[in-house]
N, C-alpha and C positions, 0 to 999 in steps of 0.2 A: 518736413511734414510727415506725420505718422502714416505708415504704409498699412493699408487694410487689404488683406488677401480676400477679395470678393469671391473667388472660386471656393476657398475654404469655408467662408461664411455660409455659402449656399450648399456646400457639400457636393460640388460637381467637379468634373475634370476640366482641365483647361481647353480641351477640344470639344466640350459639350455644345450641343446645338441650342438655338434660341428656344425651341420647344422644351428641351430638357431643363434649361435654366428657369423658364416660367413655371414648369411643373414643380421643380424644387422649391421655388418661391411660394407657390400656392400651398404646398404641404407645410412649410415652416410658418407661413402667415396664419394658417388655421391654428397652429400651436401657440403662437406668441401674440396674436392680435389683442389689443387692449380690451376689447369687449369680452374676450374669453378670460382675461386676467385683470379684472378691475383693481386698480390701486397698486399693482405690481410694477414698480419702477424698473426692475431688471428686465421684465418681459417687454415693457414699453421700449426700453433702450435697444433690446434685441430686435424688436419689430422694425424700428427705424433703421437698424444696421442692415437687415436683410432686404428692406425696401430700397435702400441706397445701392446695395449690391445688384439687385435685379434691374434697377434703373440704368446702371452703367453697362452691365453685361448684355442686356437685351437690346441695347442701342449699338448697331454695328460700328458707328464712328467713334462713340465713346469707348467701346470695348477695344477698338484698334489702338486708340491713344493710350488706354490703360495698359494693354499688353506691351506696347512699345516703350512707354516712359515710366511705368511703375509709379512710385510715389509722386512723381513730378507731372502726372498727366493733367491734373487740374490747373497747375500753373501754366501749362502750355495752352489750355483752353482759355485762360485769362489773358494770355498774351495776344490771342486772336480776337478778343472782344471788340466788336465794332468793325471787324474786317470780314472778308469772305472766308478766311481760314484755308482756302485752297486756290491755287493759281491756275494759270492756263494749262500747265503741264499735268495737273491732277495731283501733284505732290502736296502733302499736308504742310510742307515747309515753305511754299510759295505764298507770299503775301502781296497785297496791292502795293505797287511801287517797285516790285521786282520784275513784273512782267513775265515771271517764270523763267527768267534768264540769269538771275543772280544779281541784278543791279539793285540799287537802293539799299535800305537798311532792314527790311523785313526779316531776312534770314538771320541777321545779327541780333535782332530783338529776341528771337526765339532762344538763341544761345545765352543771351544775357539773363533771361528768365531761369534757364537751367543752371548756369555756372556763375552768374554774377557779372557785373560790367567789367571786371578785371580781365575777362576772357578776351577782350579786344585791345588790351593794353600793349601787347607786343606784336610785332610783325609775324605773321604765320600762326598766331595763336588760334585763330578760327579754324584753320585747316587741321591743327593738332587736335582741337576739341572734337571736330567732326570725326577724325580718324579714331580717336579714343572711344567716342560714342558708338561707332559702328563696329568696334572690335568684337569678335565672338566672345561670349561669356558662357560659363557653365550654367546649366539649368538648375532649378531648385530641386531639393531632395523631397521625397514623399515618405510619410510614415503610415503604415497599415497595421492595425491591431490583429493579433493572431492568438486564438485560444488553444491551449494544449492541455492534455491530461498530465497528472503527476507521473504516470507510467512513462509517457513520452518524454517528459523532462528528465526522467531517470536514465532511460536507455538511449535517448536521441533517436534519430531516424530521418527519413526523407518524407517531405510533404509536397504535394502538387497544388499549385494555386493558379486560378484564372485571374489575370490582371488586365486592366485596360491600358494599353500603350497607345502611341501615336506614330503615324508614318507620314512622310511628306505627301501633300496633295498632288496627285498626278495631273489635275486640270491646270493648276497654276505653277507646277514644278516647285512647290513649297514657298512661293513668293507672297501668296496671299492676295495678289491683285491680277486682274486680267483687263487689259486695255484701259488702265487707269481707274478701274473700279474694283471694289472688294469682290473676291472670287465667291461665286454663289455656292460652289461645292463645299468649301471649307469655312464659309462665313468670314473670309478675310484672315483666317488664322494661319494659313499655310500648312496646317497639319490636319490629319483626319484620325479619329479614334480607331483602334484595332484591338480586338481581344487576343490575348496571348497567354499560353500555358507555360509555366515555368516550374522547375523542380528545385526545392530549397532544402538544404541539410540543417536539421535542428540538432545542435551539439548537446551531448549529455551535460546536465547540470544547470540548464537555463532556469531563470527565476522570473518573477514578475518584474517587468521593466527591461529585461534583457533585449538587446537589439541585434537582429541578424541583417547584415548588409548585403544587398544585391546590386553590384556595380552597374551603372549605366541604364537603370530601369526607372529613373526619375523623370522629371519634366525636361523637355527638350531645351537646349540652350539658345538664348537670343542670338540672332545674326549668325546662325549656323554653328554655334558653340556646342561642346559636348553635353550630353545629358547629365542630369544629376543622378543621385543614387536612390534606390528604394530600400527602406528599412522596415522590417517586420518587427513589431514591438510585442513581446511575449506577455501573455496573461495565463498563469497556471490555474486551472480550475481546482476548487477545493476537493479534497478526497474524503470519502466516507470512512476510511480506516486510519489514515495517517494525517498527522498535523505537522506541517513543515515550519521550521524556524531556521532560516539561513540554510546551511548544509546539513542540519540535524533533523531527524524525524522522531516524532513521538506517537505512541500508540498504546491502546489498552489491550492486555492479554487476559483472557478469561481463564481462571484457575479454579478447579473444583475445590470445595471446602476440605475434603479429605486430603487432597494434595497439599493445600496450604498448611494444614495441621501436621501432617506426617512427613511432608517432603515428597519430591518426585520431579517430574518433568512436564513442561508445557510447550506446545508447538507455537513458534513465532514466525509468521510469514514475512518475507522480505520482498522488495520490489523486483528483484531479478527472477522471481518465480519459485525460489526455493523456500523451504521451511527449516528453521533452526530449532534444535532441542534446547530449551532454556531450563537450567537446573534450578529447582525451587527448594530452598532450604526448609527444614521443619519449622513450623510456627511462623510462617511468613504472613505479615499483616497486609490487610487490604490497602492498596495505594502504594505499596513498596515499588520503587523504580529500579530497574536493572539497566546497565549500560552495555550495549553490544557495539564494541569498537569497530569503526570503519564499515558499518552496515547502513549508513545513511546515504544522502545524496552525493553524487560525484561533484567534485569541486570544479567549477567551470573553467577557471584560469590557472588552476594548480593541480598537482597530482593528488591522488588519494580520494577518500570519501569522508563525509561527516559521520556522526554516530547515530545509532538507533537507540532510543530510550523506550523500554517496555514497562508500562505501569500495570501492576497486578490488580485485577478486578476479580475478587473472590465471589464465586457463584454459589449461592445458598441452595441446597436441594429442595425440590418441591414434590408434592404428591407422595409423601412418605408412606411406606408400607407399615403395617402394624409392627413388624419386627424392627424396622428402622426407628420408629417412634419410641419403642421400648429401649433401644440402645441409647437414644438421645436423652431419655428420661433418666436412665442409669447414670449417664455422664453428668447430667445436671445435678442429681443427688450427690454424686461423688464430689463435684466441684463445690457445691454448697457446704458439704461436710468439712472440706478443707478450709473454707473461709471462716467457719464458725468454731473451728477447733483451736 
């Protein structure tokens, strides 16, 4: 069965309260409701998906089964159809016929749904299946987008982030239940949300899609397993001066007309804060590109830097004085004479 991450669909944390879940649903419902998007099949499908997610996560019993069984939670619900689904002991695994003491076949039926009827073929198979199912497993990883400037991507540095983590519920000691009922403090999740401030190092050279791993800050693991990891996914904001292509940078350098004609120097700013003097040969044409070796972006996984490519943008003079206009007219007459001679 295809697994749908209802928490991700609604954009809420696994420890979110019922009110937070309903609030997220209402916000998305306003966006994707068929009345707002008439004839849009994708919006209609999205609305059905968020409606399904809210229906499961806002129901404590359905949410508990979903968190416990993942993609198999609906199969378990089907196995209990026509039964009470909960025995005298309050365990979701007790079915009529067992009396809550393990007799009968109700417990076996549940594992047949999960693992197939072959689970009972060998002596001791049931116990092994139970043990495997209860074994601690690592929690899911979390991805969080992070936007950085090109300057940050060039130099690297430290960034502080406020993240929502979880801690075991003190009321039920992380078990999710009190006296056979879902814990009211944690809504049966066994965990409570907690804001946490962490410091993350952004290495020089990161690019769009680069991931920074923070170990142990993902979702808590089922059955007391270790947490997953948190990954910050980098998005580099466009820069007004530089255009980035891989490890290379491209930029326009304004050059005065006189410098382009007679030669000279132009200042080229680079991302480390310095300015380089670029030699402009006489009669340099507009659009001529010069390569400044190793003045581009740091290479993330290798030593060295990319290149910086400076494109000449010849600036025409404006607001000419009468003397300057006279000089240009003399130049024009001289150039025309050479053409017609």
